[in-house]
C-alpha positions in Angstrom: -0.1 0.2 0.1 1.6 3.7 -0.8 1.7 5.8 1.7 -0.6 8.9 1.5 1.7 12.2 1.7 0.6 15.0 3.9 -0.6 16.6 0.9 -3.1 13.9 -0.8 -4.4 13.7 2.9 -5.8 17.4 3.5 -6.9 16.8 -0.5 -9.5 14.0 0.8 -12.9 14.0 1.7 -13.6 14.1 5.3 -14.8 10.3 5.7 -12.0 9.2 4.1 -9.6 11.9 6.3 -11.1 11.0 9.1 -10.1 7.5 8.5 -6.2 8.2 7.4 -5.7 10.7 9.9 -3.6 9.9 12.9 -1.8 6.9 11.2 1.4 5.1 10.5 1.5 2.0 10.2 5.1 2.1 9.2 6.4 3.5 12.7 3.7 0.6 14.6 5.5 -2.3 12.7 2.3 -3.0 10.2 -0.3 -2.2 13.2 -3.1 -0.1 12.0 -3.8 1.8 15.1 -1.7 3.4 17.5 -1.1 1.3 21.0 -2.1 3.2 23.7 1.2 4.2 25.1 1.2 4.1 28.9 3.9 5.5 30.9 5.4 8.0 33.0 9.0 7.5 32.4 11.1 8.2 29.5 14.8 7.2 29.4 17.3 9.2 27.7 20.3 7.8 25.7 23.2 10.3 27.0 23.4 12.9 29.4 24.0 15.7 26.7 20.5 14.7 25.3 18.7 14.9 28.7 20.5 18.1 29.6 19.0 20.2 26.4 16.0 17.5 26.4 16.5 16.8 23.0 14.5 14.6 21.9 10.5 14.4 21.9 9.4 12.6 24.2 10.8 13.3 27.9 8.1 12.3 30.5 4.2 11.0 30.0 2.9 14.2 30.8 4.3 16.0 28.3 2.8 13.8 25.4 3.5 10.2 23.6 3.1 8.8 20.2 -1.0 7.9 20.9 -1.8 11.5 22.3 0.7 12.9 19.1 -1.2 10.7 16.8 -5.1 12.3 18.0 -3.5 16.2 18.3 -2.7 15.9 14.7 -6.1 14.3 13.2 -7.4 16.8 15.5 -5.8 19.5 14.2 -6.4 18.4 10.9 -10.3 18.1 10.5 -10.1 21.5 12.5 -8.3 24.1 10.3 -6.0 24.4 13.8 -2.1 25.0 14.0 -2.4 22.8 17.1 -4.4 20.8 19.7 -3.9 20.3 22.9 -5.9 17.2 24.9 -6.9 17.4 28.7 -9.0 15.0 30.7 -12.6 16.6 30.2 -14.7 19.2 28.1 -15.2 21.1 31.2 -11.1 21.1 31.6 -10.7 22.1 28.0 -13.0 24.9 28.4 -11.4 25.6 31.5 -7.7 25.5 30.0 -9.0 27.9 27.2 -10.1 30.2 29.2 -6.8 29.9 31.6 -5.1 30.4 28.0 -6.4 33.9 27.5 -7.3 35.3 30.9 -4.9 37.4 33.7 -6.2 39.1 36.7 -7.9 42.2 36.0 -9.0 41.1 32.4 -13.0 41.2 31.4 -14.3 38.1 30.2 -18.1 38.2 27.9 -19.7 35.2 28.2 -22.9 34.1 26.3 -25.7 33.5 28.8 -26.1 30.4 27.1 -23.1 28.6 27.9 -22.8 25.4 29.7 -23.5 25.7 33.3 -20.6 24.4 34.8 -18.3 26.5 32.9 -20.3 29.7 34.4 -19.9 28.1 38.0 -16.1 28.2 36.9 -16.7 31.9 35.9 -18.4 32.9 38.9 -16.2 31.4 42.0 -12.7 30.5 40.4 -12.1 33.3 37.8 -13.6 35.7 39.9 -10.8 34.6 42.9 -8.3 35.6 40.4 -9.4 38.7 39.8 -11.5 38.5 36.2 -14.5 39.7 35.9 -17.4 38.2 33.7 -20.2 39.8 31.9 -23.0 37.9 30.7 -24.4 38.6 27.2 -27.8 37.9 25.4 -26.3 35.3 22.7 -27.8 36.6 19.9 -26.4 40.0 20.4 -24.1 39.5 17.1 -21.7 42.4 16.5 -23.5 44.2 19.2 -20.8 42.4 21.3 -18.7 45.3 20.9 -20.9 47.8 22.7 -20.2 45.7 25.8 -16.5 45.6 25.1 -14.2 47.1 27.6 -10.3 48.4 27.5 -9.4 45.7 29.8 -11.6 42.7 27.8 -9.8 40.1 26.7 -11.6 37.2 25.8 -15.3 36.8 24.3 -16.6 33.4 25.2 -19.4 31.4 22.6 -21.2 28.4 22.5 -23.5 27.5 19.3 -25.9 26.4 19.8 -26.5 26.2 23.4 -26.1 23.2 25.3 -30.1 23.2 26.2 -31.3 26.3 25.1 -29.2 25.8 21.9 -29.4 29.4 21.0 -27.6 29.9 18.0 -24.8 33.0 17.7 -23.5 34.8 14.6 -19.6 33.9 15.3 -18.7 35.6 11.7 -19.8 39.1 13.2 -18.9 38.7 16.5 -15.3 37.1 15.6 -14.8 40.0 13.4 -15.5 42.7 16.3 -13.6 40.7 18.4 -10.4 41.2 15.8 -10.8 44.9 15.6 -9.9 45.2 19.3 -7.3 42.5 20.0 -10.1 39.9 21.8 -9.8 36.1 21.4 -12.6 34.3 20.5 -13.3 31.1 22.6 -15.7 28.8 21.3 -17.8 25.5 22.9 -18.0 23.6 19.1 -19.1 20.4 20.7 -22.5 20.4 19.5 -21.5 20.6 15.6 -17.9 19.3 15.7 -15.6 20.5 13.4 -17.4 18.2 10.4 -20.2 20.3 10.8 -18.7 23.8 12.0 -15.3 24.9 10.9 -14.5 27.3 13.9 -11.1 28.5 12.7 -12.3 29.2 9.4 -14.9 31.5 11.0 -12.7 33.8 13.2 -12.2 31.7 16.6 -9.3 31.6 18.3 -9.8 28.6 20.7 -12.3 25.9 19.8 -13.4 23.6 22.5 -14.5 19.9 21.8 -15.7 17.6 24.7 -14.3 14.5 23.2 -16.5 13.2 25.5 -19.5 13.6 23.5 -19.4 12.5 19.6 -15.6 11.8 19.2 -16.0 9.1 22.1 -19.6 8.2 20.4 -19.7 4.8 23.1 -20.2 6.9 26.7 -17.0 5.2 28.1 -14.6 7.8 28.1 -13.9 11.4 29.4 -11.7 13.8 27.0 -11.6 17.9 26.6 -9.5 19.2 23.4 -9.0 22.8 22.5 -7.7 23.8 19.1 -6.0 26.8 18.0 -5.2 28.9 15.7 -1.3 29.7 14.7 -1.1 33.1 16.9 -2.8 31.6 20.0 -1.4 28.0 19.7 1.9 28.3 21.2 0.4 30.0 24.5 -2.3 27.2 24.8 0.5 24.9 24.6 2.5 26.3 27.0 -0.2 27.1 29.7 -1.8 23.4 29.2 1.9 22.0 29.4 3.2 23.8 32.6 -0.1 22.4 34.3 1.6 18.6 33.4 -2.5 17.6 32.8 -3.1 14.5 30.2 -6.1 12.3 29.7 -5.8 9.1 30.5 -3.9 6.4 27.5 -7.1 4.2 27.4 -9.1 7.1 26.7 -7.1 8.3 24.0 -7.0 5.1 22.7 -10.6 5.0 22.2 -11.0 8.3 21.1 -8.4 7.6 18.4 -10.9 4.4 17.5 -13.9 6.5 17.2 -12.5 9.1 15.2 -12.8 6.7 12.1 -16.7 6.3 12.7 -17.3 9.9 13.8 -18.6 11.2 10.8 -20.8 8.1 9.8 -22.7 8.5 13.4 -22.9 12.2 13.6 -24.9 11.9 10.2 -27.2 8.8 11.9 -27.8 10.7 14.7 -28.7 14.1 12.5 -31.3 12.0 10.6 -32.7 10.2 13.6 -33.1 13.9 15.4 -34.5 15.5 12.6 -36.8 12.4 11.9 -38.1 12.8 16.0 -38.3 16.5 15.9 -40.5 16.1 13.1 -42.5 13.4 15.2 -42.6 15.5 18.5 -43.8 18.8 16.3 -47.1 16.8 15.5 -47.9 15.6 19.3 -50.5 17.4 20.9 -48.5 17.2 23.7 -45.7 19.4 22.2 -45.8 23.6 22.3 -42.6 24.1 20.3 -39.1 22.5 19.2 -36.1 23.8 19.7 -33.7 22.3 16.5 -31.8 25.0 14.6 -32.3 23.4 12.0 -35.6 23.7 11.8 -36.9 26.5 9.2 -39.5 27.8 12.3 -36.5 28.6 14.8 -35.2 31.3 15.6 -31.7 31.7 14.2 -32.3 29.2 11.6 -30.6 31.0 8.8 -27.9 31.8 10.7 -27.5 27.7 11.1 -28.1 27.2 7.5 -25.1 29.6 6.5 -22.6 28.7 8.5 -23.1 24.8 9.8 -23.2 21.9 7.3 -25.1 19.8 9.4 -26.6 19.0 12.9 -26.1 16.8 15.3 -28.2 14.4 17.1 -29.3 16.7 20.5 -32.5 19.0 20.7 -34.9 20.1 23.0 -38.8 20.5 22.9 -41.1 22.9 25.4 -44.0 20.7 26.4 -47.4 22.5 27.0 -48.0 23.5 30.3 -48.1 20.4 32.8 -47.0 19.2 36.2 -43.8 18.3 37.3 -45.5 15.0 38.9 -46.7 14.9 34.7 -43.1 15.2 33.5 -41.9 12.9 35.6 -44.5 10.0 34.9 -43.7 10.3 31.6 -39.9 9.9 32.1 -39.9 7.6 34.6 -41.4 4.8 32.7 -39.9 5.9 29.7 -37.5 2.3 28.6 -35.2 3.1 25.7 -34.1 6.7 26.8 -32.3 7.3 29.9 -31.7 9.7 31.9 -28.5 11.3 32.1 -26.0 14.5 31.7 -24.3 13.7 28.8 -24.8 13.5 25.1 -23.4 12.2 21.9 -23.7 8.4 22.1 -25.1 5.6 21.0 -27.8 5.3 23.0 -30.6 8.0 23.7 -30.9 10.3 26.5 -33.4 12.9 28.0 -33.3 15.7 30.6 -36.0 17.7 32.3 -34.0 21.3 32.3 -34.2 24.5 33.2 -32.1 27.5 31.9 -34.5 29.8 34.4 -32.5 28.9 37.1 -29.2 30.7 35.9 -29.9 32.7 33.0 -29.0 36.5 34.0 -28.3 38.4 30.7 -31.4 37.5 29.5 -34.7 36.2 30.1 -35.8 32.4 29.6 -39.6 32.0 29.3 -40.5 28.6 27.5 -44.1 28.7 28.1 -43.9 24.7 29.1 -41.1 22.5 31.1 -38.4 21.5 28.6 -36.6 18.6 27.8 -33.6 18.0 26.2 -32.5 14.5 23.4 -29.9 13.2 22.5 -31.3 11.0 20.3 -28.5 7.9 19.5 -28.6 4.7 17.2 -32.0 2.9 18.3 -34.2 1.9 15.5 -36.8 5.1 15.4 -39.8 3.2 15.0 -39.0 2.1 18.4 -37.9 5.2 20.0 -41.4 6.9 18.9 -43.3 4.1 20.4 -41.5 4.6 23.4 -42.3 7.7 23.7 -45.8 7.4 23.0 -46.0 5.7 25.7 -44.5 8.2 27.6 -46.9 11.0 26.8 -49.9 8.3 27.6 -48.5 8.3 30.7 -48.2 11.9 30.6 -51.5 12.6 29.9 -52.9 10.2 32.6 -51.1 11.8 35.3 -52.5 15.3 34.1 -55.7 14.0 34.3 -55.6 12.9 38.1 -56.3 15.2 40.7 
């Protein structure tokens, strides 16, 4: 088999690239997959090499061939200058924010951000002397009016992980670029396959590899990719923390990379089919899905994104908490858990009113977030149909 050159790999379409990036069978005695390099100690051949650290691998916390393979592949599909790995998606957010911010700085954070990210801003960043201002995710270029002389970063998440608010990333990035402000994006929902962050002006792109990269709900992993201007600073910061994900998790993520597009496309197809079915239900007030034409922000999604994932939300017509619990507690195929992007379907009730501060979350009824997996769509509909029957029965009871 002729070895693909880096130039040839760049010409491949995304499905082919995912199969071949981050692989070197010649370096692995002909085996297709990189092994999971486990270890802390790395030996040096002589004193001079040790003094100068004149070799690629020096200690386990500074990377292995396995981590390098995943970083190389992720940088390629993200259009990034480089990527670092950390132990979780939340830590990826923390790593990006810590790279861009110092004491006395000001951060602009979308009001639709992942709630644990807000907690980090309101506790540890605040203690470090960084002030956070939350802004309306629909503000677009108007975010410039909120900038201060000490604003150093703008955090965006499109769409938001529960309310799925869309954001005009190019417009925000253009304003930030004029002011020399770093743009950080949580791109977990779309992955680089459906939204190219750095091509749209993002400096640091965060991804929870726990979700679609893994695809099997069995690992924790975070990735941060960066453009050429920001990668040296990102790499230095993460390297100084001496933090690395476990080797088995990196190995499994590399394996998940090979089928990520196939799984993501199927999740997209399944989620859209379920969303359209739910739209016709009398119990449902509204579907919260950026790929649907009647969703606010759909035009932004259509302009900037090439696909949608399996994650979306719905608003139910007003019913009691008891009725919602009756619906959810009896589901057989939809598990309840705080994650998504795996092969199995999940559902959670949520309420953004508890933490939104810059905008008002008033959906008009209870809200549910679905992560649609790979089960047969008709089985999923039947499971939910039985759930809606329980909801109606509980609503009728005194």
